[in-house]
C-alpha positions as CSV (number, residue, x, y, z in Angstrom):
1,X,0.2,0.1,0.1
2,X,1.3,3.4,-0.7
3,X,0.5,4.9,3.3
4,X,2.7,1.9,4.2
5,X,5.9,3.2,2.3
6,X,6.1,6.3,4.3
7,X,6.6,4.1,7.5
8,X,9.0,1.4,6.2
9,X,11.2,3.7,5.2
10,X,11.2,5.7,8.5
11,X,11.7,1.6,10.0
12,X,14.5,1.1,8.0
13,X,17.2,3.4,9.1
14,X,15.8,2.8,12.8
15,X,16.8,-0.1,12.1
16,X,20.1,0.0,10.5
17,X,20.6,2.3,13.6
18,X,20.0,0.1,16.2
19,X,22.1,-2.8,13.8
20,X,25.5,-0.1,14.0
21,X,24.8,0.4,17.5
22,X,25.0,-3.4,18.4
23,X,28.2,-4.1,16.5
24,X,29.7,-1.1,18.0
25,X,31.4,-3.8,20.3
26,X,31.4,-6.2,18.2
27,X,33.1,-4.9,16.4
28,X,36.2,-3.9,19.1
29,X,36.3,-6.8,20.4
30,X,37.0,-8.2,16.9
31,X,39.3,-5.6,15.9
32,X,41.8,-5.8,19.2
33,X,41.9,-10.0,18.9
34,X,42.1,-9.6,15.5
35,X,45.7,-6.9,15.9
36,X,46.6,-9.7,18.7
37,X,46.3,-12.9,16.9
38,X,48.4,-11.1,13.9
39,X,51.6,-9.7,16.5
40,X,51.6,-13.4,17.9
41,X,52.2,-14.9,14.9
42,X,53.7,-12.4,13.3
43,X,56.0,-12.6,16.0
44,X,56.2,-16.3,15.6
45,X,57.2,-16.4,11.9
46,X,60.0,-13.8,12.9
47,X,61.5,-15.8,15.7
48,X,61.0,-19.0,13.8
49,X,64.2,-18.2,11.7
50,X,66.0,-16.5,14.9
51,X,64.9,-20.0,16.7
52,X,66.2,-22.1,14.2
53,X,70.2,-19.9,14.5
54,X,70.4,-20.9,18.1
55,X,69.5,-24.0,18.0
56,X,72.4,-24.9,15.4
57,X,75.0,-22.9,17.1
58,X,73.7,-25.0,19.8
59,X,73.9,-28.1,18.2
60,X,77.7,-27.3,16.7
61,X,78.7,-26.2,20.3
62,X,77.6,-29.8,21.1
63,X,78.8,-31.5,18.2
64,X,82.6,-29.6,18.5
65,X,82.7,-30.7,22.4
66,X,82.1,-34.5,21.1
67,X,84.8,-33.4,19.0
68,X,87.4,-32.5,21.4
69,X,86.5,-36.1,23.7
70,X,86.9,-38.0,21.5
71,X,90.5,-37.3,19.7
72,X,91.3,-36.3,23.6
73,X,89.8,-40.6,24.0
74,X,92.1,-42.1,21.2
75,X,95.3,-40.7,22.8
76,X,94.6,-41.6,26.5
77,X,96.3,-44.6,28.1
78,X,95.5,-46.6,31.7
79,X,93.1,-48.7,33.0
80,X,90.0,-46.3,31.9
81,X,89.9,-45.9,28.7
82,X,88.3,-48.7,27.4
83,X,85.1,-46.5,29.4
84,X,85.5,-43.7,28.6
85,X,85.2,-44.8,24.6
86,X,82.4,-46.9,25.1
87,X,80.1,-44.0,27.2
88,X,81.8,-41.2,24.1
89,X,80.5,-44.7,21.8
90,X,77.3,-45.1,23.3
91,X,76.9,-41.1,23.5
92,X,77.8,-40.6,19.5
93,X,74.7,-43.0,19.0
94,X,72.3,-41.7,20.7
95,X,72.8,-38.5,19.2
96,X,73.0,-39.9,15.8
97,X,77.0,-39.6,15.7
98,X,78.8,-41.2,12.7
99,X,82.0,-41.3,13.0
100,X,84.8,-41.5,10.7
101,X,88.6,-41.7,10.1
102,X,90.4,-40.5,7.7
103,X,93.8,-39.6,5.5
104,X,94.8,-37.5,3.2
105,X,95.1,-40.5,0.4
106,X,92.0,-42.1,1.2
107,X,88.5,-41.8,0.4
108,X,85.7,-39.2,2.5
109,X,82.6,-40.0,3.5
110,X,79.9,-40.2,1.0
111,X,79.2,-36.6,0.3
112,X,82.1,-34.3,1.8
113,X,84.6,-32.8,-0.8
114,X,87.9,-33.0,-0.2
115,X,88.0,-29.5,-0.4
116,X,85.7,-29.1,2.6
117,X,88.4,-31.2,5.1
118,X,92.1,-29.2,4.4
119,X,91.8,-27.3,6.6
120,X,92.3,-30.5,9.1
121,X,95.7,-31.2,7.2
122,X,97.4,-27.8,8.8
123,X,95.8,-26.4,11.3
124,X,94.4,-30.0,13.1
125,X,90.2,-29.1,12.9
126,X,87.9,-28.4,10.3
127,X,84.0,-27.5,10.8
128,X,81.7,-27.6,7.9
129,X,78.7,-28.6,6.7
130,X,77.4,-30.6,3.6
131,X,74.1,-32.0,1.7
132,X,73.2,-35.6,0.9
133,X,70.0,-36.0,-0.7
134,X,68.4,-33.1,0.6
135,X,69.6,-33.5,4.1
136,X,71.9,-31.0,5.6
137,X,74.9,-32.5,7.1
138,X,77.1,-31.1,10.4
139,X,80.7,-31.9,10.5
140,X,83.3,-31.7,13.1
141,X,86.9,-32.6,12.5
142,X,90.2,-33.2,14.6
143,X,93.5,-34.9,14.0
144,X,94.3,-37.9,16.1
145,X,97.5,-38.7,14.7
146,X,100.0,-36.6,11.5
147,X,98.7,-38.7,8.3
148,X,94.2,-40.0,10.0
149,X,92.0,-37.5,11.4
150,X,88.5,-38.1,13.2
151,X,85.4,-36.6,11.6
152,X,82.4,-36.3,13.3
153,X,78.9,-36.2,11.1
154,X,75.9,-35.4,12.4
155,X,72.3,-34.8,11.0
156,X,71.1,-31.0,12.1
157,X,67.5,-32.6,12.0
158,X,68.4,-34.0,15.3
159,X,68.2,-30.9,17.2
160,X,66.1,-31.6,20.1
161,X,63.7,-28.5,19.6
162,X,61.7,-29.0,16.3
163,X,59.5,-27.0,13.9
164,X,56.7,-29.2,15.1
165,X,57.1,-28.1,18.7
166,X,57.9,-24.5,17.8
167,X,54.0,-24.5,15.7
168,X,52.3,-26.3,19.0
169,X,53.7,-23.4,21.0
170,X,52.6,-20.8,18.9
171,X,49.5,-21.4,18.7
172,X,49.0,-21.9,22.1
173,X,50.6,-18.8,22.2
174,X,47.7,-17.8,19.5
175,X,44.9,-18.8,21.4
176,X,46.2,-17.9,24.6
177,X,46.7,-13.8,23.3
178,X,43.6,-13.9,21.2
179,X,40.7,-14.6,24.4
180,X,42.9,-11.8,26.3
181,X,42.6,-9.8,23.5
182,X,38.8,-10.1,23.3
183,X,38.3,-9.5,27.2
184,X,40.5,-6.1,26.1
185,X,38.3,-5.6,24.0
186,X,35.4,-5.7,25.7
187,X,36.5,-4.0,28.1
188,X,37.9,-1.2,25.9
189,X,34.3,-0.8,23.9
190,X,32.4,-0.7,27.3
191,X,34.0,2.4,28.1
192,X,34.0,3.5,24.6
193,X,30.0,3.5,24.2
194,X,29.4,4.6,28.1
195,X,29.7,8.2,27.4
196,X,28.1,7.6,23.9
197,X,25.1,5.8,25.6
198,X,24.9,8.9,28.2
199,X,25.2,11.4,24.9
200,X,22.0,9.3,23.2
201,X,20.3,9.7,26.5
202,X,20.8,14.0,26.7
203,X,19.5,13.6,22.8
204,X,16.7,12.0,23.8
205,X,16.0,14.6,25.9
206,X,16.4,17.1,24.4
207,X,13.7,15.9,21.9
208,X,11.2,16.0,25.0
209,X,12.1,19.3,26.2
210,X,14.7,19.4,28.4
211,X,17.2,21.8,27.9
212,X,18.5,22.1,31.4
213,X,20.6,19.1,31.2
214,X,24.5,19.7,31.0
215,X,26.9,16.7,29.8
216,X,30.4,16.5,30.9
217,X,33.3,16.4,28.2
218,X,34.0,12.8,29.0
219,X,36.0,10.2,26.6
220,X,38.3,10.5,23.3
221,X,38.1,13.9,21.8
222,X,35.8,13.5,19.3
223,X,32.8,12.5,21.9
224,X,34.4,15.0,24.7
225,X,33.6,17.0,21.3
226,X,29.9,15.9,20.7
227,X,29.0,16.5,24.5
228,X,30.2,20.4,24.5
229,X,28.5,20.6,20.5
230,X,25.0,19.3,23.0
231,X,25.2,21.4,25.2
232,X,26.0,24.4,22.6
233,X,22.6,22.8,20.8
234,X,20.8,23.4,24.5
235,X,21.4,26.2,24.3
236,X,20.9,27.5,21.1
237,X,17.3,26.1,21.6
238,X,16.2,27.6,25.4
239,X,17.4,31.1,23.7
240,X,15.2,30.5,20.5
241,X,12.5,29.1,23.0
242,X,12.6,32.1,25.4
243,X,12.7,34.3,21.9
244,X,9.7,32.6,20.7
245,X,8.1,33.1,24.5
246,X,8.9,37.0,24.1
247,X,7.6,37.5,20.8
248,X,4.6,35.5,21.3
249,X,3.9,38.0,24.7
250,X,4.4,41.0,23.1
251,X,2.5,40.1,20.2
252,X,-0.9,39.3,22.3
253,X,0.1,41.8,24.8
254,X,-0.5,44.8,21.7
255,X,-3.4,42.5,20.3
256,X,-5.5,42.3,23.5
257,X,-6.5,45.9,23.9
258,X,-7.7,46.5,19.7
259,X,-9.2,42.8,20.0
260,X,-11.3,43.7,23.4
261,X,-12.6,46.8,21.8
262,X,-13.8,44.9,18.4
263,X,-15.3,41.9,21.2
264,X,-16.9,44.3,22.7
265,X,-18.6,46.0,19.2
266,X,-19.4,42.8,18.4
267,X,-21.2,42.1,21.3
268,X,-22.9,45.5,21.6
269,X,-24.0,44.6,18.1
270,X,-25.3,41.6,18.9
271,X,-27.4,42.8,21.8
272,X,-29.2,45.4,20.0
273,X,-27.6,48.1,22.0
274,X,-26.0,50.5,19.1
275,X,-29.0,51.1,16.5
276,X,-28.5,50.7,13.0
277,X,-28.4,54.3,12.1
278,X,-25.5,54.9,14.5
279,X,-24.0,52.7,12.9
280,X,-20.4,53.1,11.1
281,X,-20.5,52.5,7.2
282,X,-17.1,51.6,5.7
283,X,-16.5,53.7,2.5
284,X,-16.4,51.1,-0.4
285,X,-13.1,50.5,-1.8
286,X,-11.3,52.2,-4.1
287,X,-10.9,49.6,-6.7
288,X,-6.7,51.2,-8.3
289,X,-7.8,52.0,-11.8
290,X,-6.1,50.5,-14.6
291,X,-3.3,52.4,-17.1
292,X,-4.5,51.9,-20.2
293,X,-0.9,52.5,-22.4
294,X,-1.5,53.3,-25.8
295,X,0.5,52.4,-28.9
């Protein structure tokens, strides 16, 4: 029906406004949670290579210590030598470390080039890495005789802190950060919307005619400016209505005397107090003459 169209047009903006009001808190919670999740994720992605480098440095340091111990055990004599060597071999097996003895003219382990171990024959030790079958190996070498070198080889995949554990910790941090961000967002939204609700109530009071309300500017600068604007609007409405009342009082006062005289004269005419021959005759209205322009 055509008569229902205006009502629908009014109802739709009101519904849209209510939806926007209801979604302010949800949007604040969503934004804060999203920012926290992205911050945790970016921190994890940034820390991943740093943690991996630190892990590899620690693995290299441990392998170097094992190489020093293995080289020292080959030069140790005494009743405890066999026991020390057995403990060393057990440790190497648990750490997935392979031991190899090489000579200058002999063959190196598969994948390790001779040029990689040349410093072993000149400085007595070597630290290097090589790749084989898409896997990287660390190498620590020590010279145990003039023509014999000892190599310890360990794959980098045996490090104790794996990617799966790292991603698990990042996922846990994301969950905890998301929950804390949602709580913080809800508190923030409540703090932000509280002065807005105060402004809405003040606007409704202005609508029903309350001109004595005064709002204390609070909250963010924009909301405080809005409170000041509502105060100024209330003052302006009070001034305008005061002037309107003064104008109506002045007009009614000026019209009261002639209207009283006219009303009394009309009552006298109606009661027959004034004779017909005493009634004042108004002259017939004079119509303005037309000016005819001759061509």
